[in-house]
Legacy VTK file of the C-alpha trace (Angstrom):
# vtk DataFile Version 3.0
C-alpha trace
ASCII
DATASET POLYDATA
POINTS 114 float
79.586 173.928 60.329
80.894 173.109 57.387
83.948 171.875 56.071
85.777 173.021 52.689
88.166 170.808 51.070
90.331 171.567 48.312
91.905 168.556 46.312
93.105 170.434 43.543
96.474 170.848 44.775
96.237 166.963 46.014
95.337 166.317 42.209
98.025 168.706 40.506
100.736 166.577 42.508
99.448 163.162 41.578
99.436 164.524 38.167
103.063 165.269 38.419
103.918 162.226 40.710
102.471 160.016 37.792
104.417 161.906 35.182
107.847 161.424 37.166
107.091 157.700 37.083
106.585 157.640 33.464
109.709 159.173 32.766
111.489 157.345 35.743
110.242 154.060 33.985
111.215 154.915 30.230
114.439 156.175 31.324
115.339 152.518 33.529
113.720 150.632 30.072
116.677 152.703 27.935
119.357 152.036 30.581
118.243 148.325 30.507
118.216 148.031 26.964
121.458 149.552 26.273
122.895 146.875 28.835
121.322 143.717 26.980
122.782 145.617 23.629
126.324 145.949 24.716
126.150 142.654 26.550
124.695 140.867 23.229
127.181 142.560 21.293
130.500 141.445 23.558
128.810 137.612 23.967
128.257 136.908 20.911
129.254 133.355 20.155
130.199 133.351 16.859
133.601 134.192 14.948
133.183 137.815 13.054
134.180 137.741 9.523
133.286 140.990 8.731
131.826 142.311 12.087
128.561 143.731 10.853
125.903 141.000 12.644
127.521 142.047 15.949
127.748 145.858 15.185
123.896 145.900 13.958
122.341 144.162 16.993
120.470 147.346 18.874
117.426 147.702 21.093
114.677 149.975 21.253
111.671 150.440 23.830
108.057 150.971 23.246
106.170 152.886 25.814
102.696 152.445 26.308
101.922 155.192 29.659
103.936 153.801 32.258
104.368 150.313 30.370
107.618 149.810 28.950
108.747 147.000 26.183
112.297 146.382 25.568
113.176 145.159 22.449
116.670 143.492 21.446
117.102 143.351 17.754
118.978 140.749 15.801
121.657 142.155 13.423
120.628 143.408 9.800
122.418 140.876 7.702
120.712 138.414 6.006
122.510 135.053 7.867
121.449 136.619 11.031
118.518 134.613 11.766
120.421 131.488 10.979
122.929 132.831 13.646
119.846 132.651 15.595
117.653 129.646 14.787
120.346 127.332 13.259
122.692 124.489 14.802
120.369 123.827 17.569
120.919 127.680 19.113
124.781 127.177 18.835
125.094 130.653 17.865
122.117 132.292 19.046
122.527 135.308 21.385
119.201 137.355 21.573
117.331 134.819 23.641
120.292 133.466 25.802
120.928 137.662 26.418
117.405 137.804 27.617
117.182 134.374 29.881
120.224 136.065 31.619
119.387 139.515 31.990
115.699 139.730 32.284
116.022 138.323 36.127
118.450 141.766 36.717
116.738 144.079 35.016
113.186 143.085 36.888
114.870 142.896 40.413
116.759 146.561 39.842
113.172 147.764 39.059
111.878 146.484 42.078
114.597 147.846 44.428
113.989 151.642 42.869
110.278 150.843 43.674
110.691 149.720 47.097
LINES 1 115
114 0 1 2 3 4 5 6 7 8 9 10 11 12 13 14 15 16 17 18 19 20 21 22 23 24 25 26 27 28 29 30 31 32 33 34 35 36 37 38 39 40 41 42 43 44 45 46 47 48 49 50 51 52 53 54 55 56 57 58 59 60 61 62 63 64 65 66 67 68 69 70 71 72 73 74 75 76 77 78 79 80 81 82 83 84 85 86 87 88 89 90 91 92 93 94 95 96 97 98 99 100 101 102 103 104 105 106 107 108 109 110 111 112 113
């Protein structure tokens, strides 16, 4: 007596699940990046002169399979680096945003997976 097993349906479903994980991970990273950006813009500790530094804070997401990297970009003004790095970080917003928001993003992802 021989047993025949066709695993093609199982493999197709695993591929579909993998694609859903990748899409879901990307969507969560995009949503989280938008939250980081909004927080940084709303909580930047400096007083605006033109508002361009605050307006040009942005984010992007880089994908490598199911791995996502959320990048919070500083403003495009020439003095933004001085806001972030000088005066002992008094006017920094990028690093403080990441420190404050990253644990919540990771906890949210763990909640989604469980």
